C-alpha positions in Angstrom: -15.8 -5.3 1.6 -13.9 -2.2 0.9 -10.5 -1.9 -0.8 -8.0 0.7 0.3 -4.9 1.5 -1.8 -2.6 3.1 0.8 0.6 5.0 0.5 3.1 6.3 3.1 6.5 7.8 2.8 8.2 4.8 4.4 7.6 1.3 5.5 7.9 2.4 9.1 5.3 5.1 8.7 2.9 2.6 7.2 3.5 0.0 9.9 2.9 2.6 12.7 -0.3 3.9 11.0 -1.7 0.4 10.6 -1.0 -0.4 14.3 -2.6 2.9 15.3 -5.7 2.2 13.2 -6.0 -1.3 14.8 -5.5 -3.1 11.4 -2.4 -5.0 12.7 -1.2 -6.2 16.0 2.1 -5.4 17.8 3.9 -8.0 15.6 2.4 -6.4 12.4 0.1 -9.4 11.7 -3.3 -8.4 10.3 -6.1 -8.7 12.9 -9.2 -10.8 12.0 -11.3 -9.2 9.3 -8.4 -7.3 7.7 -6.5 -8.5 4.7 -3.2 -6.9 3.6 -1.2 -7.1 0.4 2.1 -5.4 0.9 3.4 -3.9 -2.3 6.3 -1.9 -1.0 8.2 0.4 -3.3 7.1 0.6 -6.9 8.9 1.4 -10.1 7.4 2.4 -13.4 8.9 1.8 -16.8 9.8 5.1 -18.5 12.0 3.9 -21.4 11.7 0.8 -23.4 13.6 0.4 -26.7 15.5 -2.5 -28.3 18.6 -1.3 -26.4 17.3 0.3 -23.2 15.0 -0.5 -20.4 14.8 2.2 -17.7 12.6 2.3 -14.5 12.0 5.2 -12.2 10.9 4.8 -8.6 7.4 5.9 -7.6 7.6 7.7 -4.3 6.2 5.9 -1.2 5.6 2.6 0.4 2.4 0.9 -0.9 -0.1 -1.5 0.8 -3.5 -2.7 -0.3 -6.1 -3.3 2.4 -9.4 -5.1 2.1 -11.9 -5.1 5.0 -15.5 -4.7 5.9 -14.5 -2.4 8.8 -14.3 1.4 8.6 -10.7 2.4 8.8 -9.4 5.8 10.1 -5.7 6.2 9.2 -3.3 8.9 10.4 -2.4 11.8 8.1 0.9 10.1 7.3 -1.0 7.6 5.1 -2.8 8.6 1.9 -5.7 6.7 0.4 -4.9 6.8 -3.3 -6.8 5.8 -6.4 -4.3 4.2 -8.8 -5.1 4.5 -12.5 -4.1 0.8 -13.0 -3.5 -1.0 -9.7 -0.5 -3.4 -9.7 -2.4 -5.8 -7.5 -6.1 -6.3 -7.0 -8.3 -8.7 -5.0 -9.9 -11.7 -6.6 
């Protein structure tokens, strides 16, 4: 199995890329052998004190993909390597 940590500018770009790559069907349901964990938009904590808690958005729409298949995605989707993934596979 391979894990892909994917990022696109928008949800719509990600959905279209996953359809084009054959990962999901026309209703955006994963095809057999593909497992998706949709993260969506992320925020990171940048300030944390006794009186303040501030989060900033991390650009992009994020999806984790696990599959044994080779996946070729359009250029609108990046395969990233997060320092500390928010979600991983068990």
